[in-house]
N, C-alpha and C positions, 0 to 999 in steps of 0.2 A: 798194752797191751801195752800193749801193749807193751819203751823199754820197761813203755810199758810200765813195761814193763810196767814193769812191771808187771801166788796170789790166791790162796784159799785160806784155810785156818792157819794161824801162825804157830801152832803147836810144834815143838821141836822133837824130832826123833833122830838121835845120833848114837852111834856105837862108841865113839870116842871123839876127842877134839883133834886127833892127828890128821894131817892132810897128806901123809905119805901113802902112795899107792903100792909101795913095795913091802909094807908090813905083812908079815906072814901070820896066818891064822893056824891053829892046830890042825895039821893035816892038809893045809891048802893055802890059798892066797886070800888077800883082802882087797876087794874092790872099793875104791873111794869115789863117792859121788858128791858133788857140790850142788845143792839146790838153794835157790834164793828164798829168803824169808817170805812166807805167804804161799810158796809153791809146794808146801808139804802137808796137805791134809792128812790127818792122823790115820784114818782108815785106809786111804790110798797107799800111804807109805808102808803100813803094816802088810797090806795085801801084796804089794810089789816085792817087798823084802822076803816074804814067805815063799813067793813063787820063784824068786831068784835063787834062794837057798835050795829049793826042791830041784831046780834045774841044774844046779851046780853043787852037788854034794861035797862037803868038806871045805868049801870056800865060804868066806864071809863077806858081808857088805857093810861099809861104814858111810852113813849119810850125814854129811856136815851141812849145817844151815848157815848161809852167808847173808850178810846185810848189804843193802843196796849202796850205802854210802861208800864212795871211792872203790867200788867193785871193779871198775875197768882197770885201774892200776893193779889191784890185787890179782885179777885173772891174768893180766899181761905178764906179771912177774912169775906167777905159778907156771904158766905155759912155757916159759923160757927155761925151766929147770928140768933136770933129768928124771925127777919123780913127781910129776904134777898129779893133781886129781885125775882119775881116769875118765870120768864123765862130768861135764859141766853144763849147767843151766845158764844160758846166756841170752841177753836181750836181743830181740830180732834186729834192731838197727845196728847193733854192735858186731853182729856175726861177720860181715864182710871184713872188718878190721882184723879180727883174730884169724880169719882164713888167709888174708893177704900176708900176714906176718909169719905164716907157716906153722902156727900153733895148733891147727885143727887137722884131724885125720880126714882124708878123702873117703867118704862113705858112699860114693856113687854106686858101687857094686852091690851095696846093701839096700838100696832104695826100695826095690820091690819086696824084699823080705820084711822090711819095716812098715809095709802098707803104703808106700809112697805113690803107688799107681792111683790112689784115691785122694791124695792130699789136695786141699784147696790151693789153686794156683797162686792166688794173691798172698797166701800165707807162706807158701814155699819159696816165693821170690827172694826173701831175705836170707834163705839158707843156701842159696846157690851163688857161687862166685866163679867168674870166668868159665861158666858152663859146667862146673863140677859141684857135686853135692857135698857140702862140708858140715852140714848139720841136718837134723830132722825137725820140722815145725812141730811144736808141741801144743800150743794154745795161742789164742789171740783175744784181745779184749780192749776196752777203753773206759773212759770216765763217763759217769752218769751222775745225776743229782740224787744224793741220799738225803731224806728229810725225816724229821721227828714228827710223827702224826699227831701227838698230843699238842705240841706247840703250834702246829699247823691249824688245828681246830681252835685252839685258844685265840688265834689271831683272826678267827672268823673266815678262814679259807676253806672252801668246800670242794675245790678241784685243783688239779695241778696245771701249771701254765704251759702253753704251747708256743709262745713266742718269747723272745728275750725281753721285749717291753713289758709283757705281762709278768714275767719273772721278777723284773726289777720293781714293779709295782707291789708284788707280793712281798718282796724283801723289805720294802719300805714299811709295810704293815707289820711284818714280823719284828723289825727293829724297834718299833714303838710298843711292842707287846710286853707286858710285865713278865719277868721270868726268863726272857730271852737275852742271853749275853751277846750272841752273834747271830744275826739273821743268816749270814753266810760266813763260814769260817774259811777264809781263803789265804793261805800263806803267800807272801809276796814273791817267792821264788818257785812257784808251782808252774814251771815252764811247759809241762806236758799239756796242761789245760790251756795255757796261752797259745800253744801251737794250734790247737783247735780253733781258737778265735782268729788266728792268722789265716787259717784255711777258709774260715767263714767269710773273712773280709776280702778274699781273693789274693792274699799275700803269702809269703813264705819266708823262711829264715835265710835261705840262700838260693842262688841260681847259678847255673853253669853256662858259660859261653865258650865253645871250643873245649879246651881242657882246663880252663881257669874258672875258679869259683869266686863269687862275690857275695858278701853279706847284703841282705836286702831289708833290714829292719828300718832303715831311714828312707821309707817310701810312704806316701800318703795312706795307703791301705794298711800297712803294718802299724803306723802310728795311730790310726783309728782303732785298730785292735787293741793296742796298748791302753788307749783311753777307756775302752770297754772294760778291760781288765782292772784298771784303776778304779772305775766306778763301782764295779762289783766288790773289789777288795775293801772298799770303804764301808760296806754293810756289816763288817765284823771287826773283831779285835785281834785277828791273827797278825803276827809280826811281819814286817815288810822285808826282813832280811833272812828269812828261813825257808826251808823247803817244806813239803807236806809230810815228811817222814814221821812226825809225831802227832799229826792232826787227830788221829783216832782218840788219843788220850783226852782231848777236849770235847769231842762229840759225846763220849761215853759219860760225861758228867750230867747230861740230860738238859743242858740249857743252850745248846747250839741247834738252830732250826734246820739249817741245810749245810751240806758240804759236798764238794766235788770229789767223788770217791770211786774206787775199784770195788768189785763185788766181794772180795775176800775181807774187806775192812768191816763189813757187817758182822762177820763171825768174831773178829777181834774185839769189837765193841761190845757185843752181847755176852761174850765170855767174861769181860771185865765188869759189865753191869747187866746182869740177867734181867733186870726190870725193863730193859729196853727191847727185850726179845720180840715183842709184838708191836713195837712202836715205830719201827723203821719202814719207810716206803721209798720207792725209787721212781724217777721219771727221766726221760732223755734230756740232755742239755738242750735248751731251746735254740732255735735259729730266729731270724727275723720274719720267717714265713710260717704261718700256722700250718700244721700238718707235716712239716718237714723238720726233722731233728737237726740240731746243729752239727757241724763237722767236728770230728775229734781226731786226736792222734791215735793211730792204731797200734797199740802196744802188744806185747806178747813175748814169748820165750821159745827158744829152740834148744834141743838137746844135742850136744856134740861130744865127740871122743877126742881127747888130747892126742896130738901127733906123737908125743913122747911117752904115752901111756905104756907101762910095763905089763898091762893086763888087757890087751886089746880084745882078746876072745871073750873075756868076761864082760868087758864093756859092751861088746856087740850083743851079748846075751841080755844085758840089762835094758838096752834100747829096745830090743825085740819084745821084751815083756812089758816095759813101761808104756809102749806105744800100741800094744794090741788093742783091739776094739773094745774089749771089756774094760780094761784099765783106762783107756782114753775116755770112754763114756763115764766111768765113775769119777774121773778127775773133773770132767765138765759138770757133772751133777753137783759135786761138792763145792766147786769154785764159782760156777756160773759163767766161766769163760768159754769162748767158742772153741770146740775141738777142731782138730786139723782136717776133718772131713765132714761135709754136710750130712753124711749118712748117720752121724752120731748126734745130730742136733736134737733128737727126741729126748735126750738125756737132760736137756735144759728146761723141760716142762715144769712149771710150778716155781721156778726161781725168779723172783721179782726183779733182781738186778739184770738177769739174762734177758728177760722180757723187755726191759727198758732199753738195754744196749743193743739187742737184736735190731731194733728199729733204726739205731744210729749207725750200725756197722757199715751199711752200704755207702754212707757219706764219709767214712773215715779215710785218713791218708797217712802216709809215712813221712818222716824226715828223709833226706837223701840217703839212699842205700849204697853208700860208697865206703871204702876202707877207712878213709880219714875222718868219717863222721864221729867216731869215738873220741877223736881229739877235741872236738867241740864240747862233748859231755864231760871231759876230764875237768876236775876242779883246778882252778876256779872257772866255772862255766860262764862264758861271757854273756850269754843270753840273760842270765839272772844277775850276775854281779856288776856288769857294766850297763845293763839296760833296765830290766824290770825293777830292781830295788832302787836305783837312782831316780827313776821316773816316779815311783811311789813316794819317794822322799822329797819330791818337789823340784828335782833338777830338770834341765831342758830335755824334753823327749828327743828332739832332733840331734843334739850334741851327744846324748847318751847312746842313741842308736848308731850314730856315726862311729863312736868309739868301739861299740860292740861289733859292728860290721867289719871294721879293720881286723879285729882279733879273730872273728869267725873265718874270714877269708884266709888269713895267715895259717890257721889250723887246718882248714880244708885243703889248702894247696901244698901242705907239707909232703915231701917225698916219703914213700914207704921204704 
C-alpha cells in the first residue's frame, strides 16, 4: 500500500509519451494523467478512458505509466513546472510532502462530489494536510506471502503457516527441496517488508519529540527486527543490495517457493509464465502469535490534481469518473487492493490475495505522515543503503543503525 505503494496488471495504456498537459487535441484539450506501473489494469483504463471521452466531447486523455524508481524526484520536478501532468497517482505517505510544497490543488470543495463522505477515515488521513483535502484516497494494500503450490507440495507441506516460527521451519524444508532455487526470494533492500517487521517488534523507523525527529533503528527492538529480516533473507538467493523492483522476474521462472508480494504481481507473473496461472497461492505474513497476522506497512495511492494544471476542469472530471463506485469496485476486483470505502469490499470476493491481506489490514500501519517523510525515501534511502544492506553484508548492526539514524533525522528535520 501501500507507497505502497505501491498495483494491478502492469499492461500499459498510453496515448503518447508526452507529459505536457497543454498539448491540444483536434477540437479540444488533452488531459495528461500519470499512473504508476501496476495501477493500470487494462479493462479499468479502457472503461475510464471511454467514460471520460463521453463526458468531455472533443477532448482527449493521455495516460502515461510511470516507474517507481526515483518517482519522488520526478514528480517534484514535474509539479514545479508550468505544464505538469494534470492528474498524478502518488503514494499515500508522500502526499503530505507534495501538498506542503504547494504542488497539489486543494480539492476540499470537491470531496463530497468525489464520494468523500464515505471514504475510510484511515485511508483518507494521508490525503489531508493542515486540515485541507489535497488528494483523494484511491486504494490501500500491503504485502502478503505469495507461494508456489507445486513446490509447496513437493516439500511435503500440506498447510500454510500461522506463526513466524512455523514459516521459518517451512522455509528450511523448502530450501532443501530439489528444484527450489529460493525458499524465499527476499531482496535485501525491501524496506516496506522490513517496516512491517519493525512494527511487529514494537519498533519504528523514527519518533518525534516536540518538533524534532530522531531515527530509532539503533534500539533493541529495531535491531531484533533486522535480525529477523537477515534470517529470512538467507533462505534465498536474492541480492543484498537491490530492491524488490524486479523480483517478479525470478518468481516467474517457477523455482522460487515464496515471495513477499503485492496482489498485482500475480498478474505480472502469470502473464509472463501462463503455466503458473493455477499454481499461485497466498497467506498473510505470520506474526509470532497463531491466529494473528503479522503487522505490515499499509501502502496505497492517492489521486491528486496538480496546482499548476492548465486543465483543472478536465482533471476534476477524471477524478469524478475514476472514483465513482462502479470504477472503484472494478479496480478493487482487478487488483485485489482495498477500495476507499468498505461499501465496495464485496468486489474483493474470490481474490486470494485480497482474502489474505484483508486479515492483515487491521494490523497495518504507516510510516510518519509528515511532509519531510519523502526526503527519507529519496535515493539513496538510508534505511536500505546505510542499514539493511550493510547488516546483510556482515557489518555491525548497531553502527549501521546509528549511521542510518543520523541521516534519517537530518532528512526528517529539514525545513520545507
